[in-house]
C-alpha positions in Angstrom: 23.4 -28.9 6.7 24.3 -28.2 3.2 28.2 -27.7 3.0 28.4 -26.5 -0.5 28.7 -22.7 -1.6 27.3 -21.7 -4.7 28.6 -18.9 -6.6 26.1 -16.3 -7.9 27.0 -13.5 -10.5 24.8 -10.0 -10.5 24.5 -9.1 -14.4 23.3 -6.1 -15.7 20.3 -6.5 -17.6 18.9 -3.2 -19.4 17.6 -1.4 -16.2 17.8 -4.3 -13.8 20.3 -6.5 -12.2 19.4 -10.0 -11.6 21.5 -12.9 -9.8 22.0 -16.1 -11.9 24.0 -18.9 -10.8 27.5 -19.2 -12.0 28.0 -22.8 -14.1 31.4 -24.6 -13.8 32.9 -26.9 -16.7 34.0 -30.3 -16.2 37.4 -28.8 -15.6 36.3 -26.7 -12.6 36.4 -23.4 -14.9 33.6 -20.8 -14.2 31.5 -19.8 -17.1 31.2 -16.2 -16.3 28.4 -13.8 -18.1 30.2 -11.0 -19.8 27.5 -8.5 -18.4 28.4 -9.8 -14.6 29.4 -6.5 -12.4 29.9 -8.7 -9.1 29.6 -11.9 -7.4 27.8 -13.4 -4.5 28.1 -16.6 -2.5 24.9 -18.2 -1.4 25.0 -21.1 1.1 22.8 -22.4 4.2 24.0 -21.4 7.9 21.8 -22.6 11.1 19.0 -23.3 8.7 18.7 -20.0 7.1 19.9 -19.0 3.4 22.9 -16.5 3.4 23.8 -14.6 0.2 27.2 -12.5 0.7 28.3 -9.9 -1.6 31.9 -10.7 -2.3 33.0 -8.4 -4.6 34.1 -8.5 -8.4 37.8 -10.2 -8.1 36.8 -13.7 -9.2 40.0 -15.2 -7.7 39.2 -13.6 -4.4 35.7 -15.2 -4.8 36.5 -18.3 -5.4 39.0 -18.6 -2.6 36.4 -17.3 -0.3 34.2 -20.0 -1.3 36.6 -22.6 -0.8 37.3 -21.3 2.9 33.4 -20.8 3.8 32.7 -24.4 2.5 35.9 -25.6 4.9 34.4 -23.9 7.8 31.1 -25.2 7.2 32.1 -28.8 7.3 34.2 -28.2 10.5 31.5 -26.0 12.1 33.8 -23.0 12.4 32.4 -19.7 12.4 32.1 -18.4 9.2 32.2 -14.3 9.9 32.6 -11.8 7.1 35.6 -10.9 5.3 35.8 -7.3 5.3 38.4 -7.3 2.3 35.6 -8.6 0.1 33.8 -5.5 -0.6 31.6 -4.9 -3.8 32.8 -1.5 -5.1 30.4 -1.1 -7.9 27.3 -1.9 -5.9 25.0 1.2 -4.3 24.3 1.1 -0.8 20.7 1.8 0.3 21.8 4.3 2.6 23.6 6.3 0.0 20.9 5.9 -2.7 18.8 7.4 -0.3 20.6 10.6 0.6 21.4 11.1 -3.2 17.9 10.2 -3.8 16.7 13.3 -1.3 19.3 15.6 -3.1 17.9 15.2 -6.3 14.4 15.9 -5.5 15.4 19.4 -4.0 17.6 19.7 -7.4 14.4 19.1 -9.2 12.7 22.1 -7.2 10.0 19.8 -5.7 8.1 21.0 -2.7 9.6 20.8 0.4 6.5 18.8 2.0 6.8 16.7 -0.9 10.3 15.8 -0.5 9.7 15.1 3.2 6.9 12.8 2.7 9.5 10.8 0.4 12.0 11.0 3.2 9.6 9.6 5.7 8.5 6.7 3.7 12.2 6.0 2.2 13.8 6.1 5.9 11.4 3.7 7.2 12.0 1.4 4.3 15.9 1.6 5.2 15.1 0.8 8.8 13.1 -2.0 8.0 15.4 -3.4 5.2 18.0 -5.8 5.9 19.8 -5.3 2.8 22.9 -3.6 2.2 22.7 -2.7 -1.7 20.2 -1.5 -3.7 20.6 -4.4 -6.1 19.6 -7.0 -3.4 16.3 -5.8 -2.8 13.6 -7.9 -4.0 9.9 -8.3 -3.7 10.2 -9.7 -0.3 11.6 -6.6 1.2 8.6 -4.7 0.2 6.5 -7.1 1.8 8.9 -7.1 4.9 8.5 -2.9 4.7 4.4 -3.6 4.8 4.6 -6.0 7.8 7.2 -3.5 9.6 4.7 -0.5 9.2 1.9 -2.5 10.7 4.0 -3.0 14.0 5.0 0.7 14.3 3.3 2.6 17.0 2.0 6.3 16.4 4.7 8.6 16.1 5.0 10.6 19.5 4.0 14.5 20.0 6.6 17.1 19.7 7.4 16.8 23.3 7.8 13.2 23.1 4.7 12.3 24.9 2.9 9.2 23.2 0.0 9.3 20.7 -2.9 7.0 20.8 -4.1 5.4 17.2 -6.6 7.6 15.6 -9.8 6.1 15.5 -10.8 7.6 12.3 -9.1 6.9 8.6 -8.0 4.1 7.1 -4.3 3.2 7.7 -3.9 1.1 4.8 -4.1 4.1 2.6 -1.2 5.5 4.5 0.5 2.4 4.0 -0.2 2.3 0.1 1.2 5.8 -0.3 4.3 4.7 1.5 5.0 1.5 -0.3 4.1 3.6 -3.6 6.8 6.2 -2.6 9.6 3.8 -2.0 8.7 2.0 -5.3 9.2 5.3 -7.1 12.8 5.5 -5.1 13.5 1.9 -6.5 12.5 2.6 -9.9 15.1 5.5 -10.0 18.2 2.7 -9.4 16.7 0.4 -11.7 14.7 -1.6 -9.7 11.1 -1.4 -11.3 8.0 -3.5 -11.3 8.8 -5.6 -7.9 5.0 -5.3 -6.8 1.8 -6.0 -8.9 -0.9 -3.7 -8.1 -2.8 -6.4 -6.3 0.0 -6.9 -4.1 0.0 -3.4 -3.0 -2.0 -3.0 0.4 -5.6 -2.6 -0.2 -7.9 0.2 0.9 -11.2 1.5 0.8 -11.6 4.8 -1.1 -13.1 7.3 1.0 -16.4 9.0 0.0 -16.5 12.5 -1.3 -17.7 14.6 1.4 -18.9 18.2 0.7 -21.5 20.8 2.4 -24.9 20.2 1.0 -26.9 23.3 0.0 -28.8 23.3 3.4 -25.2 23.3 5.2 -23.8 26.4 3.6 -26.4 29.1 4.9 -25.5 27.4 8.2 -22.0 27.9 7.9 -22.6 31.6 6.7 -25.0 32.4 9.5 -22.4 31.6 12.2 -19.4 33.7 10.3 -18.4 36.3 13.4 -17.0 38.9 10.9 -16.7 40.1 7.4 -13.3 38.3 7.0 -14.7 35.0 7.9 -17.5 35.5 5.3 -15.2 36.8 2.6 -13.1 33.4 3.0 -16.2 31.2 2.4 -16.8 33.3 -0.4 -13.5 32.8 -2.2 -13.5 29.2 -1.1 -16.9 28.1 -2.6 -16.4 30.5 -5.8 -12.6 29.4 -6.7 -12.2 25.8 -6.1 -8.8 27.3 -4.6 -6.7 24.8 -2.3 -5.6 26.1 1.2 -1.9 27.2 0.3 -3.0 28.6 -2.9 -5.5 30.7 -1.2 -2.8 31.7 1.3 -0.3 32.8 -1.2 -2.5 34.8 -3.7 -2.3 38.7 -3.9 -4.2 41.5 -5.0 -1.8 41.7 -8.2 -2.8 38.1 -9.3 -6.5 39.5 -10.2 -6.4 41.2 -13.5 -9.5 41.9 -15.8 -11.6 39.8 -13.5 -9.3 36.9 -13.6 -7.6 35.4 -10.7 -4.1 34.0 -12.1 -2.6 31.3 -10.1 0.7 31.0 -11.0 4.3 30.5 -9.9 6.0 32.7 -7.5 9.5 33.2 -6.2 8.5 31.9 -3.0 5.8 29.4 -3.7 4.4 27.6 -6.7 0.9 25.8 -7.0 0.7 21.9 -6.9 2.6 20.3 -9.7 3.5 23.6 -11.0 -0.1 23.8 -12.4 -1.0 27.2 -13.2 -4.2 28.4 -14.3 -6.7 31.1 -14.5 -10.2 31.5 -12.6 -12.8 34.1 -13.4 -14.3 35.7 -10.4 -18.2 36.7 -9.9 -19.2 40.4 -10.1 -19.9 40.5 -6.3 -16.8 38.6 -5.2 -14.7 41.4 -7.3 -16.4 44.2 -5.7 -15.6 42.6 -2.2 -11.7 42.4 -3.3 -11.7 46.0 -4.6 -13.2 47.2 -1.2 -11.0 45.3 0.9 -7.6 46.5 -1.5 -8.6 50.0 -0.6 -8.0 49.3 3.1 -5.4 46.5 2.7 -2.2 46.7 4.5 -0.6 43.9 2.9 -0.3 42.6 -0.8 -1.8 39.1 0.1 -5.5 38.7 0.4 -5.3 36.7 3.0 -2.6 37.9 5.2 -1.8 36.8 8.9 -1.0 39.4 11.4 2.3 40.5 10.2 1.1 40.9 6.5 2.7 37.7 5.5 0.6 34.5 3.6 -1.9 33.1 6.1 -1.1 29.3 6.3 -3.9 28.8 8.8 -7.1 29.4 6.9 -7.7 25.7 7.8 -8.4 26.7 11.2 -10.7 29.4 10.3 -12.9 27.0 8.3 -12.8 24.3 11.5 -14.1 27.2 13.7 -16.9 28.4 11.7 -18.0 24.9 11.1 -17.7 24.0 14.8 -19.9 26.9 15.7 -22.6 25.3 13.2 -22.5 22.3 14.6 -20.5 20.6 11.8 -17.9 18.2 13.3 -17.2 15.8 10.6 -14.7 16.5 8.1 -14.8 20.0 8.7 -11.7 21.1 6.6 -10.9 23.6 4.1 -10.7 20.8 1.3 -14.2 19.9 2.1 -15.3 23.5 1.2 -13.2 22.9 -2.1 -15.1 19.8 -2.7 -18.4 21.9 -2.5 -17.0 24.5 -5.0 -16.1 21.8 -7.4 -19.8 20.2 -7.0 -21.6 23.6 -7.0 -19.9 23.9 -10.8 -20.8 20.6 -12.1 -24.3 21.6 -13.0 -22.9 24.7 -14.9 -20.1 23.7 -17.1 -18.5 20.1 -18.4 -16.1 18.0 -16.4 -13.1 18.8 -18.5 -13.4 22.9 -17.7 -13.9 21.8 -14.1 -11.2 19.8 -14.4 -8.6 22.8 -15.2 -10.4 25.0 -12.9 -9.8 22.6 -9.9 -6.1 22.1 -11.0 -6.7 18.5 -11.5 -4.0 16.2 -13.3 -6.3 13.6 -14.2 -10.0 13.7 -15.2 -10.9 10.8 -13.1 -10.0 12.6 -10.2 -12.8 15.4 -11.0 -15.0 12.6 -12.2 -15.1 11.3 -8.6 -16.5 14.7 -7.1 -19.3 15.1 -10.1 -20.3 11.2 -9.8 -21.0 11.6 -6.1 -22.7 14.5 -6.7 -24.9 13.5 -9.1 -25.6 10.3 -6.8 -26.9 12.7 -4.7 -28.5 15.5 -6.9 -32.6 15.8 -6.7 -32.5 15.2 -10.5 -31.0 11.7 -9.3 -33.6 11.4 -6.5 -36.4 11.8 -8.9 -35.1 9.4 -11.8 -34.6 6.9 -9.2 -38.3 7.2 -7.7 -39.6 6.9 -11.4 -37.6 3.9 -12.0 -39.2 2.4 -8.8 -42.3 3.3 -9.8 -42.0 1.7 -13.3 -40.5 -1.3 -11.9 -43.5 -1.6 -9.6 -46.0 -1.5 -12.5 -44.0 -3.9 -14.3 -43.8 -6.7 -12.0 -47.5 -6.6 -11.2 -48.5 -7.1 -15.0 -50.1 -10.3 -15.7 -47.7 -13.3 -16.5 -48.5 -15.0 -20.1 -51.5 -14.7 -22.3 -54.2 -13.0 -20.4 -56.5 -14.6 -22.7 
């Protein structure tokens, strides 16, 4: 077992804090980088590499180095010197708590903060490091391995859950590692993983209600409220929480304004306007005459109805549609219905997509299944058949 101890120095290089070895001159004097912020002692104990943070007092660091080397030679327990603490290093737990407070100060949605909190707290549980500056690529790999070993989260009553048969857990791992990477970047630890080193997942195919399924849904509506909900979803591309918080006052001159409110804001604060059809406007006007709430889709006490997804699921279940019977599928249907009527950039704005590539995923999938594409495919097939049966070479 090696009896020597290497002194390492943490330097500040831009937004990174790499560890570099301290070189000693012939007379034993250490050559310290002027950018050094703290020191570490690296040695091997019981076949395992150790790297202890030992503060910024160079004299104390060198004394600790001699102490550890002596104990390694005699076989005594090395232990940890509690007096050597790195005062200018950031502890991971403190960094995480400060990060969550900063997210709240920025006004991020509560659900978004919760998503980041789950990922970062899991990373803290899996990480053996104490300070943010010590985190490296291997800690993220260890986090991926830790995620794969975790059982499904228990139900609210504490009873265990079974692993889901549907869905791709790799997508969940990808998202969580991404959230942790954003957290670490906030503290100067960026670019630890290449894109190819993230968990790999298969992109889910875009799923929507085909035009033959739409009448089935309408035929299984039990009341005018359900019919009105389908009309609104299929004609406006709106998300579930947007539907919950829209009010009659948001519609002016035939245009629905999706905008920030005191108690709610659209995703990424992307405010936009959507023109409503004449029939839908007439339905809204008729309902407004008898409405007891300012919300277009109120709950039983007049507040925003946050359970519209369940309504869509019940309608789809009655129609015999059990696969992906979600409100978001109805939103995708609305996007595909608009695809033949206007350009992708307009659809992007109407749908509230930040990136046009997201919109194009819907439109490409729609085009692949459209009647025009089916006809084009058959025409190409016929043309290929005629070409491949043509005589080869000079017929003469």
